C-alpha positions as CSV (number, residue, x, y, z in Angstrom):
1,M,85.4,118.9,73.6
2,Q,87.6,121.5,75.2
3,R,91.1,122.5,74.0
4,I,93.6,123.3,76.8
5,A,97.2,124.5,76.8
6,A,99.0,123.4,80.0
7,V,102.3,124.9,81.0
8,D,104.5,123.6,83.8
9,I,107.4,125.7,85.1
10,G,109.7,123.5,87.2
11,T,113.1,123.9,88.8
12,V,114.9,122.4,85.8
13,T,112.4,122.4,82.9
14,M,109.6,124.4,81.4
15,R,107.1,122.4,79.3
16,V,103.9,122.9,77.4
17,L,101.2,120.5,76.3
18,I,98.3,121.5,74.1
19,A,95.5,118.9,74.0
20,D,91.8,118.3,73.5
21,V,89.9,116.7,76.3
22,D,86.4,115.3,75.8
23,E,83.5,115.0,78.3
24,W,84.7,111.5,79.4
25,G,88.2,112.9,80.2
26,T,89.9,111.4,77.2
27,I,93.0,113.4,76.2
28,S,94.2,113.8,72.6
29,E,97.6,115.4,72.3
30,L,98.1,118.1,69.7
31,H,101.5,119.6,70.6
32,R,104.2,119.4,73.2
33,D,107.5,121.2,73.7
34,I,110.1,121.4,76.4
35,C,113.0,123.7,77.4
36,L,115.6,123.0,80.1
37,T,115.9,126.3,81.8
38,H,117.6,125.4,85.1
39,V,115.8,128.4,86.7
40,G,116.5,126.9,90.1
41,K,120.2,126.5,89.7
42,D,122.0,127.4,93.0
43,L,118.7,128.3,94.6
44,S,119.7,126.5,97.8
45,R,122.8,128.7,98.1
46,T,121.4,132.1,96.8
47,G,117.8,131.9,97.7
48,K,117.0,133.3,94.2
49,L,116.0,132.1,90.8
50,S,118.9,132.2,88.3
51,D,119.0,135.3,86.1
52,E,120.2,133.1,83.2
53,G,117.4,130.6,83.9
54,M,114.7,133.3,83.9
55,Q,115.9,134.7,80.6
56,T,115.9,131.2,79.2
57,A,112.3,130.7,80.5
58,F,111.2,134.0,78.9
59,A,112.5,132.9,75.6
60,A,110.9,129.4,76.0
61,W,107.5,131.1,76.6
62,E,107.8,133.2,73.5
63,R,108.4,130.0,71.5
64,F,105.5,128.2,73.3
65,A,103.2,131.2,72.7
66,I,103.6,130.8,68.9
67,A,102.3,127.2,69.1
68,I,99.5,128.3,71.4
69,E,98.4,131.0,69.0
70,E,98.4,128.4,66.2
71,Y,96.2,125.9,68.0
72,H,93.8,128.5,69.6
73,P,93.1,126.7,73.0
74,E,90.1,127.9,74.9
75,K,92.2,128.1,78.1
76,V,95.9,128.4,79.0
77,V,96.8,127.2,82.5
78,C,100.4,127.7,83.7
79,V,101.6,126.4,87.1
80,A,105.0,127.0,88.7
81,T,106.3,124.6,91.4
82,S,109.2,124.1,93.8
83,A,111.7,126.8,92.8
84,A,109.1,129.5,92.3
85,R,107.5,128.5,95.7
86,D,110.9,129.0,97.5
87,A,112.7,131.8,95.7
88,Q,112.9,135.3,97.0
89,N,112.6,136.8,93.6
90,S,109.6,134.8,92.3
91,D,107.6,138.0,91.9
92,E,110.2,139.4,89.5
93,F,110.0,136.1,87.5
94,L,106.2,136.1,87.4
95,M,105.9,139.7,86.4
96,G,108.4,139.1,83.6
97,L,106.2,136.3,82.3
98,L,103.0,138.3,82.8
99,A,104.5,141.2,80.7
100,R,104.9,138.6,78.0
101,G,101.3,137.5,78.2
102,L,101.5,134.5,80.6
103,Q,99.7,134.4,83.9
104,V,101.3,131.9,86.3
105,H,99.8,130.1,89.3
106,I,102.4,129.2,92.0
107,I,100.9,126.0,93.5
108,S,101.5,124.4,96.8
109,G,103.3,121.1,97.2
110,D,100.1,119.3,98.0
111,R,98.3,120.7,94.9
112,E,101.3,119.7,92.8
113,A,101.1,116.2,94.2
114,L,97.4,116.0,93.5
115,L,97.8,117.1,89.9
116,S,100.7,114.7,89.4
117,F,98.5,111.9,90.8
118,R,95.7,112.7,88.4
119,G,98.1,112.7,85.5
120,A,99.9,109.5,86.4
121,T,96.6,107.6,87.0
122,Y,95.1,108.6,83.7
123,Q,93.4,105.5,82.3
124,R,94.9,103.1,84.8
125,N,94.1,101.3,88.1
126,A,95.3,103.2,91.2
127,H,94.7,100.7,94.1
128,D,97.6,100.5,96.5
129,L,99.6,102.6,94.1
130,L,102.6,104.8,95.0
131,V,103.2,107.7,92.5
132,I,106.3,109.7,92.7
133,D,107.1,112.9,90.8
134,P,110.9,113.5,91.2
135,G,111.5,117.0,90.0
136,G,114.4,119.4,90.1
137,G,113.5,121.1,93.4
138,S,111.0,118.8,95.1
139,T,109.7,115.2,95.0
140,E,106.0,114.5,95.5
141,C,105.0,111.1,96.9
142,I,101.3,110.1,96.6
143,F,100.0,106.8,98.0
144,S,96.5,105.7,96.9
145,P,95.2,103.0,99.3
146,D,91.6,103.1,97.8
147,G,91.9,103.6,94.1
148,R,90.8,107.0,92.8
149,D,89.3,108.2,96.1
150,E,91.2,111.4,96.4
151,S,90.0,112.0,100.0
152,A,92.0,108.9,101.0
153,L,95.3,109.9,99.4
154,I,98.4,110.2,101.5
155,M,100.6,112.9,100.0
156,R,103.9,114.5,100.8
157,S,106.0,117.0,99.0
158,L,109.6,117.1,100.1
159,N,112.2,119.7,99.1
160,I,114.5,117.0,97.5
161,G,115.1,117.2,93.8
162,S,117.8,116.5,91.3
163,R,118.9,120.2,91.1
164,R,118.9,120.7,94.9
165,L,120.8,117.5,95.6
166,T,123.4,118.2,92.9
167,D,124.0,121.6,94.3
168,M,124.2,120.2,97.9
169,F,126.3,117.0,97.4
170,L,127.7,116.3,93.9
171,H,130.4,118.8,93.4
172,E,133.3,116.8,92.0
173,P,134.0,116.4,88.2
174,L,133.6,112.7,88.9
175,A,131.1,111.7,91.6
176,T,133.0,110.1,94.5
177,I,131.8,107.1,96.6
178,E,131.6,109.5,99.6
179,E,129.3,111.9,97.7
180,I,127.0,109.2,96.4
181,T,126.8,107.6,99.9
182,A,126.0,111.0,101.5
183,T,123.3,111.6,98.8
184,R,121.7,108.2,99.3
185,N,121.7,108.6,103.1
186,F,120.1,112.0,102.9
187,I,117.4,110.7,100.6
188,A,116.7,107.8,102.9
189,D,116.5,109.9,106.0
190,M,114.1,112.3,104.3
191,F,111.8,109.8,102.7
192,T,111.7,107.0,105.3
193,P,109.2,108.8,107.6
194,F,106.7,109.0,104.8
195,F,106.8,105.3,104.1
196,D,106.7,104.5,107.8
197,M,103.2,106.1,108.0
198,L,101.7,104.2,105.1
199,P,99.0,101.7,106.2
200,V,100.2,99.0,103.8
201,S,103.1,98.6,101.4
202,P,102.6,99.8,97.9
203,C,101.9,97.1,95.3
204,E,103.4,99.2,92.5
205,L,105.6,102.3,92.1
206,V,104.9,104.7,89.2
207,A,107.5,107.4,88.5
208,M,106.9,110.3,86.2
209,A,108.6,113.5,84.8
210,G,111.9,114.0,83.1
211,T,114.3,112.0,85.3
212,A,112.0,109.0,85.2
213,T,111.4,109.1,81.4
214,T,115.1,109.6,80.9
215,L,115.7,106.2,82.6
216,V,114.0,104.6,79.5
217,T,115.6,106.8,76.9
218,I,119.1,106.1,78.2
219,R,118.5,102.4,78.7
220,D,117.0,102.0,75.2
221,A,119.4,104.5,73.5
222,M,116.5,106.5,72.1
223,D,117.8,109.2,69.7
224,E,114.4,110.9,69.7
225,Y,111.8,111.0,72.5
226,D,108.8,108.9,71.7
227,P,106.1,109.0,74.4
228,Q,104.4,105.9,73.1
229,L,107.7,103.9,73.6
230,V,108.2,105.3,77.1
231,Q,104.7,105.1,78.6
232,G,104.3,102.0,80.8
233,Q,107.9,100.8,80.5
234,R,109.3,98.9,83.5
235,V,112.7,99.6,85.0
236,S,114.2,97.1,87.4
237,A,116.2,97.8,90.6
238,A,119.2,96.2,88.9
239,E,118.9,98.5,85.9
240,L,118.8,101.5,88.2
241,D,122.0,100.3,90.0
242,E,123.8,99.8,86.7
243,M,122.7,103.3,85.6
244,V,124.0,104.9,88.8
245,K,127.4,103.2,88.3
246,R,127.5,104.3,84.6
247,L,126.7,107.9,85.3
248,A,129.0,108.1,88.4
249,G,131.9,106.9,86.3
250,L,131.5,109.8,83.8
251,T,132.2,113.5,84.0
252,I,129.4,115.9,83.1
253,E,130.9,116.5,79.8
254,E,131.2,112.8,79.1
255,R,127.6,112.2,80.1
256,K,126.5,114.7,77.4
257,S,127.4,112.2,74.7
258,I,125.1,109.5,76.1
259,V,122.4,108.6,73.6
260,G,119.0,109.3,75.1
261,L,120.2,111.9,77.6
262,E,119.4,115.5,76.9
263,P,122.8,117.3,77.3
264,K,121.3,120.0,79.5
265,R,120.2,117.4,81.9
266,A,123.7,115.9,82.2
267,D,124.7,117.7,85.5
268,V,121.5,116.7,87.4
269,I,120.7,113.2,86.1
270,L,122.8,111.3,88.6
271,A,121.0,112.9,91.6
272,G,117.7,112.3,90.0
273,V,118.4,108.6,89.4
274,L,119.6,108.3,93.0
275,I,116.3,109.6,94.3
276,I,114.3,107.1,92.3
277,A,116.6,104.2,93.1
278,E,116.5,105.0,96.9
279,I,112.7,105.3,96.9
280,L,112.5,101.9,95.1
281,R,114.8,100.4,97.6
282,I,112.7,101.7,100.5
283,T,109.5,100.2,99.0
284,G,111.1,96.8,98.7
285,L,109.8,96.5,95.2
286,S,112.0,95.0,92.4
287,E,110.9,97.4,89.6
288,L,109.0,100.5,88.8
289,T,106.7,101.7,86.1
290,I,107.5,104.8,84.0
291,S,104.6,107.2,83.2
292,D,104.8,109.7,80.4
293,Y,101.5,111.0,81.7
294,D,102.4,113.5,84.4
295,I,101.4,116.8,85.9
296,L,100.7,118.3,82.4
297,Y,97.9,115.6,82.1
298,G,96.8,116.5,85.6
299,I,96.5,120.2,84.6
300,I,94.6,119.3,81.5
301,L,92.1,117.2,83.5
302,S,91.8,119.9,86.2
303,A,91.7,123.0,84.0
304,D,88.3,124.1,85.2
305,L,89.7,124.5,88.7
306,F,92.0,127.3,87.7
């Protein structure tokens, strides 16, 4: 048995998972926490991580560190993804975290995709499975034509995420039809080449991370997040379309009152839902599966590689 603390620093969120993993790869969760930092806000325009977001992340790590100290993991593994890969001031951010006791690994899009795949396929069949990880700064697509054979995976990491698309397209207090159409068209143009290269069509689509799990918490009006009630839930194309209409008809302030939606995610949730909806449309599937098991599980299962 090994105890691992996994930390994921994304464009919108910073999360920690502390868990035990046994020799057969079975994960037992002990503690999880999340902070919405929006460290990548306006990155497309400024080329830099947000000063406010970095300070929020520093405070989040100080909170996470208290729990880590309590549980005494044998190893702490922290990865940073899209925003940290692209920002001009990533070194400043990483040095600030290092000064507070956290060493960060900035990982490539391909490695992010692989870790996401390992998390999403934890304890499940992976044959002809498409896994997507729609984040704030990038979206990873991983197609598994041959089950768990990682040498056969077809992976792509694209710089399309809920934060980036919001900053690029969704500027009005109420999203206009023109903005939504432009966003959908951009998503389709960017993702279609990936699907064109797949040898066969996916039999199932699995989506993970905050936007994906929020589809369930909004639909089911969950006051408090319960991973057991989210894991494995199905969301139909019709439900996605209804959610797009609902979110587009509300201002950001009005969205903050939606039960099941974290208020700090209110400004980027519409773009995130559009990414998932457009990918589902391209696949031709009628529904997708939501996975609470995500890159944090992948980090736990791959901790010996760091």
